N, C-alpha and C positions, 0 to 999 in steps of 0.2 A: 915523757920528757917534760921537765919543768924549768922555766927560766924565771929568775928573780929580778924584779925592778924595784927601785926604792921610791920613786916619785910618781904620783898620779899622772903627770904629764907624759910619761913614757908608755902608758897603758896600751892604747890602741895603735899608736904609730910603731911601737916596737914589735908587739906580737903579731899584728896583721901584716906588717911589712915583711917580717920573717916568713910568715905563711905564704905570702905572694911570691917571694923570691925563691923559696925552696920547694914550692909545690906541696908542702906538707898539710895544707888545709884547704878544703873546698869551701869552708864556711867559717867565719869568725863569729864567736858567740860571747856575748856579754850578759851575765846573769846578775840581775839587780834585786835588792830587797824590795818587797811590795811598796813600802812607803816612798822609796827613792824613785821607783818606776812611776808611781802616781804623780809625784812632784814634777817629774821631767816629761810626762806624757805629751803635753802640748808642744814643747820644744822638739821632741822626737817626731811628732806628726808633721811639723814644718820641715824637718831635715831629711826624713826618710820617704822613699817612694811608696811604701806599703805600711800602713799603720792601723792597728786596732787597739782595743782596750787591753789586750793581753800581750801583744808583741809588736815589734817594729822591725822592718827589713830595709836594708840599704846596702851601700858599698863603701869600703875603705880600702884604698890602694887596689882597686879593682877586685877585691875579695868580697863576695857576698857576706853580709853581716846580719846577724839576728840579735836583737836585744829583747830580753824577756825576763819575767820573774821565774824562779825555780818551779813554783807550783803550776804556772801556766805554760811553761816551756814544752813544746811538742817533742816527741822522740825524734832525734836526728840520726839517721843511719848513714850519713856521709862523713868523710874526714872533717874534723873541726879543730880549730884553735880556740881555746877558752881563756877568757880574762877573768881572774878572780882577784878582786881588790880587798885588802884587809878591812876596809870600811864596810864590807858586806857583813862582817861579824860584830858591828857596833850594836846590833839588835840581839834578839834571843836565838839566832841560828846556831844549831849544834854542828860543829865542823865535821864530825864523823857522819852524821846523817846527811849533810850537804854533799859530801864526797860520794856516798852511796847513791843518792838520788841522781846526781850528775852522771855517774857511771851507768845507771839504768837508762837514763834518757839519751845519753851520748856514748854509745859503745865504742866509737872510733875516734877518741881524742888523740891527736897527734902531738899537741903542745899545749901546756898550760902556762900562761903568763901570770905569775904571782906578784902582785903589786903591794909593797909594804906601806905605801903612802906616807913616807917619812916626813913629807912636807905638809901633812895635814894634822893640825893640833888636836883634833878630836879623836884621832886614831892613836890610842895609847899603846904602850908596850904589851899590856894584857890583851888588847885586841889583835896585835900582831902575833902574839902567841897562838891565838885561835887560828890564824892563817897557817902557822906552822903545824898545828894539829890537823888542819885540813890536808896539808901536803902529806903528812905522815899517813893519814888514813887513805888518801888516794894511792900512794905508793904500795900500800898493803893490799889493795884490791886486786 
């Protein structure tokens, strides 16, 4: 199941709140591009109870949350709610390859929150099209 949000501000609060209230996710997962993860690493370390150079763990709405890069993300065999922001595709990420890798690493995705980031000027219509290609690829898996 996929839920669409248009603004970055709805990302965590919407998806993880839905997970907590419906019981559809034991874990919230945010996958970030390598460069964004590196930029935010120190802020994450201050906000999360468990932090390493590869991933951060904490809680949102009493739902355990994991923040990681796609390449460093461990295999998660429990139910997850995944946040995918259009901004993820600002770089060279291939939407079809991202969908496949995510499915391999997270076989029990209960909900994907797709965030179009309409309020972000650097997220162009072409970048949002990549988010749409990700969704199509995910649904085809």
